[in-house]
C-alpha positions as CSV (number, residue, x, y, z in Angstrom):
1,X,-74.8,-18.7,-23.5
2,X,-73.9,-22.6,-22.8
3,X,-75.9,-24.5,-20.6
4,X,-73.5,-25.8,-17.8
5,X,-73.7,-29.5,-16.9
6,X,-75.9,-29.9,-13.8
7,X,-74.0,-31.6,-10.9
8,X,-75.5,-34.8,-9.9
9,X,-77.4,-35.3,-6.6
10,X,-75.7,-37.3,-4.1
11,X,-78.5,-38.9,-2.6
12,X,-77.1,-41.7,-0.1
13,X,-78.3,-41.1,3.3
14,X,-75.9,-39.9,5.6
15,X,-75.3,-42.3,9.1
16,X,-72.7,-40.9,10.7
17,X,-71.1,-37.4,10.4
18,X,-67.7,-36.1,12.2
19,X,-67.5,-32.6,11.5
20,X,-64.3,-30.7,12.6
21,X,-64.5,-32.6,15.8
22,X,-61.8,-31.9,18.1
23,X,-61.2,-33.7,21.7
24,X,-58.6,-32.7,23.8
25,X,-58.1,-34.0,27.3
26,X,-57.5,-32.5,30.8
27,X,-53.7,-33.4,30.2
28,X,-53.8,-31.0,27.0
29,X,-53.3,-34.3,25.0
30,X,-55.4,-33.5,21.9
31,X,-56.7,-37.6,20.6
32,X,-59.1,-36.1,17.6
33,X,-57.7,-32.9,16.0
34,X,-60.3,-30.9,13.6
35,X,-61.4,-34.2,12.5
36,X,-64.5,-34.6,9.4
37,X,-65.9,-37.4,7.8
38,X,-68.7,-39.1,6.8
39,X,-70.2,-42.9,6.5
40,X,-73.1,-43.8,4.7
41,X,-76.1,-45.9,5.5
42,X,-75.3,-49.8,4.8
43,X,-71.4,-48.7,4.2
44,X,-68.9,-50.9,5.3
45,X,-65.6,-49.1,6.1
46,X,-62.3,-49.9,7.9
47,X,-60.9,-47.6,10.6
48,X,-57.2,-48.0,10.7
49,X,-54.6,-46.2,12.6
50,X,-51.4,-47.0,14.5
51,X,-51.7,-47.0,18.4
52,X,-52.6,-43.8,19.6
53,X,-54.2,-42.6,16.1
54,X,-57.2,-41.7,17.7
55,X,-59.5,-44.4,16.6
56,X,-60.5,-45.6,20.3
57,X,-61.4,-41.8,20.8
58,X,-63.6,-41.9,17.8
59,X,-65.7,-44.8,18.6
60,X,-65.9,-43.2,22.1
61,X,-67.2,-40.4,20.7
62,X,-69.5,-42.4,18.6
63,X,-70.8,-44.2,21.7
64,X,-71.4,-41.2,23.5
65,X,-68.9,-42.4,26.3
66,X,-66.9,-39.3,25.5
67,X,-68.4,-35.8,24.5
68,X,-65.9,-33.7,21.8
69,X,-64.2,-30.3,23.1
70,X,-65.5,-29.2,19.6
71,X,-67.1,-29.9,16.7
72,X,-70.6,-31.8,15.5
73,X,-71.1,-35.6,15.8
74,X,-74.4,-36.7,14.2
75,X,-75.6,-40.0,13.6
76,X,-79.2,-40.7,11.4
77,X,-79.0,-37.1,11.3
78,X,-79.3,-36.6,15.1
79,X,-77.1,-34.4,16.8
80,X,-75.4,-36.2,19.6
81,X,-75.2,-33.2,21.7
82,X,-78.5,-32.5,22.1
83,X,-79.2,-36.3,23.6
84,X,-79.9,-36.0,27.2
85,X,-78.4,-37.9,29.9
86,X,-80.9,-40.3,30.4
87,X,-81.8,-40.7,26.6
88,X,-77.8,-42.2,25.9
89,X,-79.0,-45.7,26.9
90,X,-81.6,-45.6,24.2
91,X,-79.1,-44.0,21.5
92,X,-77.1,-46.6,22.2
93,X,-79.6,-49.6,21.4
94,X,-79.0,-49.2,17.6
95,X,-75.2,-49.7,18.0
96,X,-73.9,-52.6,18.2
97,X,-70.0,-53.6,19.3
98,X,-67.5,-56.4,19.4
99,X,-64.6,-56.5,21.1
100,X,-61.2,-58.0,20.6
101,X,-61.4,-59.4,23.7
102,X,-65.0,-60.6,23.3
103,X,-65.9,-59.7,26.9
104,X,-67.9,-63.0,28.1
105,X,-69.6,-63.5,30.7
106,X,-68.2,-66.6,31.8
107,X,-71.0,-67.5,34.4
108,X,-73.4,-67.7,31.8
109,X,-73.8,-70.4,28.4
110,X,-73.8,-69.2,24.9
111,X,-77.6,-68.9,24.7
112,X,-77.6,-66.9,28.3
113,X,-74.9,-64.1,26.6
114,X,-76.7,-63.5,23.8
115,X,-79.7,-63.2,25.6
116,X,-78.5,-60.9,28.5
117,X,-78.6,-58.5,25.8
118,X,-81.8,-58.5,25.4
119,X,-82.9,-59.0,28.9
120,X,-81.4,-56.1,30.1
121,X,-83.8,-54.3,27.7
122,X,-86.8,-55.9,29.2
123,X,-88.0,-57.8,25.9
124,X,-90.2,-60.8,26.1
125,X,-88.8,-64.2,26.5
126,X,-90.8,-65.0,23.7
127,X,-88.7,-62.5,21.7
128,X,-85.7,-63.1,23.1
129,X,-85.9,-67.4,22.6
130,X,-86.3,-66.6,18.8
131,X,-83.9,-63.4,18.3
132,X,-81.3,-65.5,20.0
133,X,-82.4,-68.9,18.0
134,X,-81.5,-66.9,14.8
135,X,-78.4,-65.3,15.9
136,X,-77.1,-68.3,17.2
137,X,-78.4,-69.7,13.6
138,X,-76.5,-67.2,11.8
139,X,-73.6,-67.7,13.8
140,X,-73.0,-71.3,13.1
141,X,-73.5,-72.0,16.7
142,X,-76.6,-73.7,17.6
143,X,-75.1,-76.8,18.8
144,X,-73.0,-74.6,21.2
145,X,-76.2,-73.1,22.8
146,X,-75.4,-74.6,26.2
147,X,-71.8,-74.5,26.5
148,X,-70.1,-72.1,28.5
149,X,-67.4,-69.5,27.1
150,X,-64.5,-71.7,28.7
151,X,-65.2,-74.5,26.6
152,X,-65.4,-72.3,23.1
153,X,-62.5,-72.0,20.9
154,X,-61.5,-68.4,20.2
155,X,-63.2,-67.9,17.0
156,X,-66.6,-69.6,18.4
157,X,-66.0,-66.6,21.0
158,X,-65.9,-64.0,19.2
159,X,-69.1,-65.4,17.2
160,X,-70.9,-65.4,20.3
161,X,-69.7,-61.6,20.8
162,X,-70.7,-61.1,17.3
163,X,-74.4,-62.6,18.3
164,X,-74.5,-60.9,20.9
165,X,-73.7,-57.4,19.4
166,X,-76.3,-58.2,16.4
167,X,-79.3,-59.7,18.7
168,X,-81.5,-56.3,19.1
169,X,-81.3,-55.2,15.3
170,X,-78.9,-52.5,15.3
171,X,-78.3,-50.4,12.9
172,X,-74.6,-49.7,13.6
173,X,-72.1,-52.4,14.4
174,X,-68.5,-51.5,15.8
175,X,-66.0,-53.9,15.5
176,X,-62.8,-53.3,17.3
177,X,-60.1,-55.0,16.4
178,X,-62.4,-58.7,16.0
179,X,-59.9,-60.4,14.1
180,X,-56.8,-59.6,16.5
181,X,-56.9,-62.7,18.4
182,X,-57.8,-65.4,16.1
183,X,-55.4,-67.4,13.6
184,X,-56.4,-66.2,9.5
185,X,-58.8,-68.9,8.7
186,X,-61.2,-68.0,11.9
187,X,-60.2,-64.1,10.9
188,X,-61.7,-64.9,7.4
189,X,-65.1,-66.6,8.9
190,X,-65.5,-63.2,11.2
191,X,-64.7,-60.9,8.2
192,X,-67.4,-63.2,6.0
193,X,-69.9,-62.6,8.9
194,X,-69.4,-59.0,9.0
195,X,-69.8,-58.6,5.0
196,X,-73.1,-60.9,5.9
197,X,-74.6,-58.6,8.2
198,X,-73.5,-55.6,6.1
199,X,-75.4,-56.9,3.0
200,X,-78.5,-56.8,5.4
201,X,-78.6,-53.3,6.1
202,X,-76.4,-52.7,8.8
203,X,-73.5,-50.1,8.5
204,X,-70.4,-52.0,9.8
205,X,-67.3,-50.1,10.9
206,X,-64.5,-52.4,11.6
207,X,-61.2,-50.6,13.8
208,X,-58.2,-52.7,12.7
209,X,-54.5,-53.0,12.6
210,X,-54.7,-55.7,9.6
211,X,-53.5,-53.5,6.7
212,X,-53.3,-56.7,4.4
213,X,-57.2,-58.2,5.6
214,X,-58.4,-54.8,5.0
215,X,-57.1,-53.8,1.8
216,X,-57.8,-57.5,0.3
217,X,-61.4,-56.9,1.3
218,X,-61.7,-54.2,-1.1
219,X,-64.0,-51.6,1.0
220,X,-63.1,-48.1,2.3
221,X,-60.5,-47.2,4.4
222,X,-60.6,-44.3,6.6
223,X,-56.9,-43.9,8.1
224,X,-55.9,-42.0,11.0
225,X,-52.8,-40.4,12.1
226,X,-52.7,-38.5,15.4
227,X,-56.1,-37.8,15.6
228,X,-56.1,-36.2,11.9
229,X,-57.5,-38.1,9.0
230,X,-54.6,-39.3,6.4
231,X,-56.3,-39.0,3.2
232,X,-53.0,-40.3,1.4
233,X,-53.4,-43.5,3.1
234,X,-57.1,-43.3,3.3
235,X,-58.2,-45.3,0.1
236,X,-61.6,-46.6,-1.5
237,X,-64.7,-44.6,-2.6
238,X,-67.9,-44.4,-0.2
239,X,-70.3,-45.5,-3.3
240,X,-69.9,-49.2,-1.8
241,X,-68.9,-50.6,-5.7
242,X,-65.2,-50.8,-4.5
243,X,-64.9,-54.6,-4.1
244,X,-62.2,-57.3,-3.9
245,X,-60.5,-57.5,-7.4
246,X,-58.1,-60.4,-8.0
247,X,-58.5,-63.4,-7.9
248,X,-55.2,-64.2,-6.2
249,X,-56.0,-61.6,-3.5
250,X,-59.5,-62.9,-2.8
251,X,-60.5,-64.1,0.7
252,X,-62.3,-67.0,0.2
253,X,-65.5,-65.9,2.4
254,X,-67.5,-68.9,1.0
255,X,-65.4,-71.8,2.2
256,X,-64.5,-70.5,5.3
257,X,-68.1,-69.6,6.3
258,X,-69.0,-73.2,5.1
259,X,-66.0,-74.5,7.4
260,X,-68.3,-73.7,10.4
261,X,-72.0,-72.9,9.7
262,X,-74.7,-75.0,8.8
263,X,-76.8,-73.6,6.0
264,X,-80.1,-71.6,7.4
265,X,-83.0,-69.9,5.4
266,X,-83.2,-66.1,5.4
267,X,-86.5,-66.4,7.7
268,X,-84.5,-68.3,10.3
269,X,-82.7,-64.8,10.8
270,X,-84.3,-62.2,9.1
271,X,-85.8,-60.9,12.0
272,X,-82.7,-59.9,13.0
273,X,-82.4,-57.3,10.3
274,X,-85.1,-54.7,11.5
275,X,-85.8,-51.1,12.2
276,X,-86.4,-51.6,15.7
277,X,-83.8,-49.2,17.0
278,X,-83.9,-47.0,14.1
279,X,-83.7,-42.8,15.1
280,X,-85.8,-40.8,12.8
281,X,-84.3,-37.5,11.0
282,X,-85.8,-35.4,13.1
283,X,-83.7,-36.6,15.6
284,X,-86.4,-38.3,18.2
285,X,-86.3,-42.1,18.7
286,X,-88.6,-44.1,16.9
287,X,-90.6,-45.7,19.7
288,X,-91.7,-42.5,21.3
């Protein structure tokens, strides 16, 4: 008997898994309908769809701001349904979020805005100073540490928000329309920084309407249509090998970065990309 070839075993670690997930609100509106998707560890994916497609609901489910009506959601092999109410904040520590409207504290300096994310977790002043300085260096904002948000450009404010999102070493970074209020040059800078963060081992999900930018980046696109994944509109492979192609279509991320960022040695910000907020495969918190 002819021996059948063995199928290749996929050994990639799943970071996010939605399995047959639905979310129906009290008014009968189904925001998500029987949705299944998988995002791998260290992957960079775009989440796209028209307004009302379900992107915001998906993010709320992932943040455990909402619970699904049915189906299963797991993050790093941890079933979110098993997380007790008192442990939700601890779970959220491994997820950084960047919003389109920045949501900076106007009465705090740039340093204070980024530090606040660590202060509410009770981190030591020494650790706060080290990591905030590293995050600002990575974002090209070291010289803006004492400025207030009102004195910053839109691109600078978004970079402050990004620094705040990564300062606690998240395993997952969610950027919700991060370039929606920015001009093309600043948008390219933000996308470069997201790629840089991803290259350090953080799983990145970018929710956006910017189809041209998403397709030029050459990353996988998950397209939602009324809460259902649209396979025809989705594109790219999950293996992380599909990158930008065609010199004329490339985003000149290096030039964009050099427009505002000073060169920083790896050790200056390497501490931001740690396993501090890992969740183990058995579903418990790594610091327990």
